[in-house]
N, C-alpha and C positions, 0 to 999 in steps of 0.2 A: 553591383552594390558592394562596397567594401566596408566591413565592420571590424573593430578591433577584437571584440569578444562576441562570439555567436553561440547561443545555447539552443539546442534542438530539444523541444519538449517543455510545455508549460504545466508540468505537474508540480508537486510540492517541492521536490528537490531543485528543479531548474529555477523555479520562482524564488526560492530562498537564496540561491546563488545570485540571481539578478538583483535581489533586494540588498544583499551585503555589498555587492559591487557598487550599486547606486549610493549606498551610505558612504562609500569611500570615493565617490565621484569618478568611478571608472565606467566608461561607456559600454553598453551592452545591448544586444538585441536578442529577443527570444522568438523562435519560429515554432508555431504550433499547428498541427494538422487540423484540429477542430476548427469549425467556421466561426465560433464565438464561445465565450465562457459558459454559455448555457446550452451548447449543442448536445450535450449528453449528461446524464446524471453522474455525480462524482463519488459514488460509493456511500458507505454508511459511516458508523462511528469510528473514531480513532482515539486510542489512549495515547496521549502525548507525555512522554516520560521525562522526569526531571534530570536524568543522566545523559540524555542525547537530544531528543526533539526540543525540549525547552531551552537547552543550551543554545541551539541554533536560533530559536526565536529571540532569545536575549541578544545574541550577536547581531541579529537583524533589527533590533530596537523595537520589537513588536509585542512585548510581553503584556502590556496593558490591553492591546487590541485582542490578543489571544484570550486573556482572562474574560473579556467581554462576551466571547462566544462559547465559553465552557458551559456544558450542561450539568448543572449541579445534581448530585446524587447518583450519577450514573456509574460510579466506581463500585457500586454494590455488586456482589457476586453470589450466585446460587449454583450449586452442583447437585444434580438430580440423577437418581438411578433410572433405569429403563421403565420401572413400574411407577415412576412419579415420586418415589420417596426422596425427600429433601435431606441430603447428607451434609450439606454446608450451606448456611445462609448468613453471608457476611455483609453487614450494612455498610453504607458509605458514611463514615464518621467525619469526613472532611480533612483527614490527615494523610490520605494517600498521595502518592507522587505521580499518579497517572490520570489526570483529569481527562474527561471525554469531550470531544468536539465532533461536529459533523464535518466530514472531509470537505464538502463544498463550501462551508462557512470559513474554514481555515484557508482554503485556496483563495477565497474572495478577499480575506484580510491581506494576503500577500499581493494579489493583483491591485488592490486599492493603494498599496504602499509604493507602487511604481509609477513613474511618469507616463502620461498618455503616449501611446505609440511604441512603448517598449516591447510589448508582445504583438507580433504580426500573426493574426489569425488566418486560417485557411491556407497554410503553407505546408503541404504534405511533401516530405522529402522523397525524391525518386532516385537520387544518386549522390554519392559523396566521393570525391577523389582528391588525392594529394597533388599539389602543384610544386612540391619541393620547398626547402627552406622553412618548414613549419607552417606553410600556408595551405589552405584547403578550399576547394570549391564545393558548394552545396547547390544542387539543382533540384527544383521543385516540380511538382506534377503539372503546374500551369505553364511551365517553360521558363520561368524566372530562375535566377541564380544569385548566389552571394559568395563572395570571397572573403575569407577571414584569416586573421593571424593567430587566433586561438579558437578552436572548435571544441565544444563540450557536449557530449552525448548524454542527455537527461531524458532519453526517449524510451525508457522502459524495457520490458522483457525482450521485445523483438526489435531492438535498436538497429537503426540503419548506420549508426556511427561505429558501433562495436567492431565490424569487420576490418576497420583500419588498424585495429590494435590486436585483435584476437580472432581465432577461428572457432572459438567455443560457441555452441548454440544451446538454447534451453532444452531440457529433456523432461518428459512427462514423469511425475513422481509416483504414478500409480493410484492417484486419488483425485477426485473432482468434487466440487461442491455445487449444490443447486440452491440458488437464492430465491427466497419468497418474502413477501411483505403482507402484513396484516394491519390495516388502517383502523383508526378509532377503536383500538383494542379493548379499552375499558368497557365500552358499551356494546360492541359488536362481537368481540372474541374474549369474553371474561375469563374463561378457564385457562386459555393460553396466556392471557395477561397476568393472571395470578401466578402461574408457573414461572414466568420469566422474572417477575418482581420489578424492582425499580432500576435495575442495571443490566447485568449480563447473566445469561443462563448457559451452562455447559452440561450436556447429557452425553457422556462418552460411552462407547461400547466397542469391543473388537470388531473392526471392519466397517463400523458406521458410527456416526455421532451427529448431534444437533447442537449448534451454537445459536444464540439469539441475543439481540440487544433491544432495549427500549430506546428508541430514538425520539426526536422531536415530535410534537403533535400526537402523542400517544400511539406512535407507529412501532410495531414489532418487526424487526428485520432479522430473518433467520438464514443460517448457512447450514445446509444439510449435507454432510460429508459422507462419501462412500468410497471405499477402496475397491475400485473396479477398473479393468482395462478400458482403454478408449473405445474398443469395439463394443463393449457392453453399453456404453452411453450412446454410441452411434445408432444402436438398435432402438433407442427410445425416441419416439416422434415428438420432439419439442415444438414442432409446428402445430400440434394439437395439445393445447395446454391442459385440457381435462384428462386426456389419456396419459400425458407425461406425468402429471401430478399423481394420478392413481398408481402408475408404475413405480414411481419413487416411493410412495407411501407403503407399497407392498413389502418393501425391504425392511420396514419397521413394524411389521405385523407383531402384535402382542405387546407393543409399547403402550404406555399410558395415553389415553385419548387427549389429555391436555398437551402432551408433547407432539403427537402425530397431527394435532390440529394446526401446528405451525407449518405443516406441509399441505394438508387437505383444505385448509381454510384460506389459503393465499388469495389475496385480492388482485393479484397481477399474475401474468403468465410466468411460470417458473423459468429461471435463467440458469443455464449451465455454464460453470466456470471451470475449465480444465487447469490443473495446477502444474507448473513447471519449475525447474530450478537449473541454475548454472552449476558447473562442477564446483565442489567444495574448495575453498581457497583460491578461486579464480583470480588470476593476475596476468599481467602482460609486461613485456619489456617497454621501456620508455620510447615513445615515438614523438618526435618534435611537433608541437602545436596542437595536440589533441589529447583529450582524456574523457573519462566516463564518471558518472555518479549514479547512485541509487540502483534500481533494478537493472539498468543497463550494465552496471559493473558487477553486481553481486546478488542477482535474483535468487531467492530461496523460498522454501515452503512458508506459508503464512505462519508467523509466530509473534506478531505484535510489534516487531521491530522495523519492518520495511519502510514505512513512511518516516518514522523517527530517524532512521539511519540515512535515508535520502536527504532529509533536511540538514542533518549534521554534515554530511558530505558537502552539500552546497555551501554551508557556512564556513567550513574549514577551507574549502577551495578558495572562496572569496577572501578570507583572511590571508591566505598564502599569497594570492595575487597582489593584495594591497601591501603586504610586507616586502615584496620584491618588485617594485616598479621597474619596468624596463628589462626584467629578467624572467620571462615566462617559463623557461625551462627549469630554472631553480625553483620557482613556485610549484610547478607541476611535479617535480621530483619530490619535493617536501610533502606535498599533499598525498601523493600515491604511497610514499613510504609509510605514512601513518594510516592511510585508508585501508591498505591491504590487510594488515593484521587486525585492525578494528572490525572490519566487516566479517572476517573469518570467525572472530570471537562472537560477535553479536548476531550473526545469522545461523549459528549452531543452535538447533532446537533441542532442549533437554526434555521436552514432552515425549512420552512414549509414542511410537509410530502407530498409525491407525489400525494396522493389522496386529499390533502387539496384544498379548493376553493381559498386559498391564493397563491397557486403554479402557479403564473402568472408572466409575465415579470414586470408589474407594482408592484406587491406584493414583488418581489425580490428587486427591486430598493428601495421601501419604507423601506425594512429591512436593506439594505445597509445604507440608510440615517439615520435610527434610531441608528445604531451602528457606525456612523461616518466614514464609509468606502468610 
């Protein structure tokens, strides 16, 4: 099968690129390893920023559809000390530039904007190789293959396309998060629900922290962060949810019960997410016929910019290709020349490191004040 533009990965970045290309009547095919859009959950809330993510959605002509899935009131922010003292309680007054949406809802908006058949589900990449002259062959686990004149790796942290351009591989940042969910929180988990409030809760401390969001349907979604080596987490038996939950909770001994309830009262098995990053300022020399976007290009520690930056990458690449019909290399050069410094700037996290003595509730508030937030 020969396709003019081939995107590997149907995440937000790859789908934004596909949508912008469709708007400009450029043929595109997206290959995704998942068997269907509902094959796995799509993560929690995303704050879509007016300086990058929303610009991408505007370029895709999807701002009305985006606004329709925004969860009102979720830009509220609370910062709590370990003992439950509320040091910052910032309501959502409707003027913020970072409205919150469920990742799955936003992904569905993008999928619905594409012609049927644009995304080919159940296509896990097993090999990618250069054929010369800017052409590449992608081979899939089922034995099928596709040859393309332009290959875009939108396939995340462990990209199968990246080795065509770079030898860089993600490295563990010394921190992992454990995800928990509390359902029907108002009636079943009232203390935790009150602590989180109507939007996001942050309870930082040197070496450990709890983030939580109020999602749709009164669900609390928590991210429990610990600065520990991978061996430490390997010793926790996550196949035994009760034991794993208890082990993680012990690290927060002495914290307020309404905060530790976000760990101990989980309604699902805790899920471990090890965090990795690519080298700061990751870039590559121009290779004909192939490029990367999103985490495949500039994976960093979570800082609220990843999804936004991936979508902007997709929109900017789509614009460049539309602006230079018949000259793929000029388009890719233009895209990468702007993307490299942009990603280096926006993937730099100004928050104190988890192990920092400044990773406290007051330290975070002082940082917000310094930056006029």
